[in-house]
N, C-alpha and C positions, 0 to 999 in steps of 0.2 A: 723629431716631431715639430709639425709646424702649428698645430693649435695645442695652445695649454690647457690643461684641465681647471675645470671651474668649482670652485669649492664655496657650500653655502655658506653663508656668514652666520655667524652666530646670534642666537637669539635674545633680543633685548628681554628687559624685566617683564613680568606679567602686566597687563593693562590695569585691571581692577575698574573700581566704577569711577568714572570722570564727570564731575558735576557740569564742566563747562561745555559738554558734548550736548546735555538738554538745555541748554540758555537758548540757542535757535529756535527750537521747537517751544519753550513756553513764549517766546517773544513772538512767533507767528500767531499764536493761539490768541496774546492778547491783543494783536492787532486786528485779527477775525473778530473777534468779540466785541471792539470797540467800534470797527468799520461797518460789520454785516450783523451780526446777530442783535447786539443792541437795539439798533435803528429798526431793526424789521418787528421786534419785540413792542416797541414802542408805538409803530405803525398798526401793527394788528391790534393792540389796544384801544387805541384812538377809535379804529374800524368799529370795533365791538361796541363801544360806547356809543357811536353815531347810530349803529343800528337799534339800541335799545331806546333810544329818542326819537324814533321816526313817529309821527304823530299824522293825524288826519289834516288834508290839504295841504301837505309838504309836497313838493316837487322834487321828484326822484329820477335817478339814472341808474338803470340794471347793468348786470354785466354783459348782458346782449345788445345793449345801446338803445333800449326803448327809454322815452323820456316820457313820465306821466304825473299825474295828481293822486297819491294817497286819498281813496274814499273811504275805505274802511280797516280798521288793524283787527287783526283775530289772534288775540293774545295767544289762546291756548294752542294752537296749530302753528305758531310763527309764521303766519301770513299776512299777505297786504291783498287789498283789494286796489287796483290802479286804475284809474280813468285816462284811456289813451288818446280816445276821440270821443266826439259824440256818439253816444250808445256804444262805444266798446270800452268793455271793462275786463279786464283777467286778473288772476291771482297768481302772486308771486311770492314766492318763500323770502323771508326777510333776510336770509344770507346771501341772497342774489343781487343784493341793493350793491351799487359801485360807490353812489355818494348821492349826498341831498344838495339840491341845487339851492334851492330856498324854502325856507321856514312858511308854514301857512300864515302865522300870524304877522308876517310882514307884507 
């Protein structure tokens, strides 16, 4: 016979729970938390705070790229009336403001 028969090796001891197998997953979660999740939560909190502080005469930029001056703040509907140019006034949802360029009192 030219080919010798192959025999299965004996099975090792049963595995059980290995704590070191979870270490890479925990490390990946910690890295994601400090590099992605935490900064994003901080940025969202700052944006929400900025939206609540919008007042009349602030210059704002909307998410659509429009730049204008806040003419009126309507708190009960979370809307702003924004002057874009002479005789051009639009209503904008407060959440659609990307940033406040300058404060009105400055």
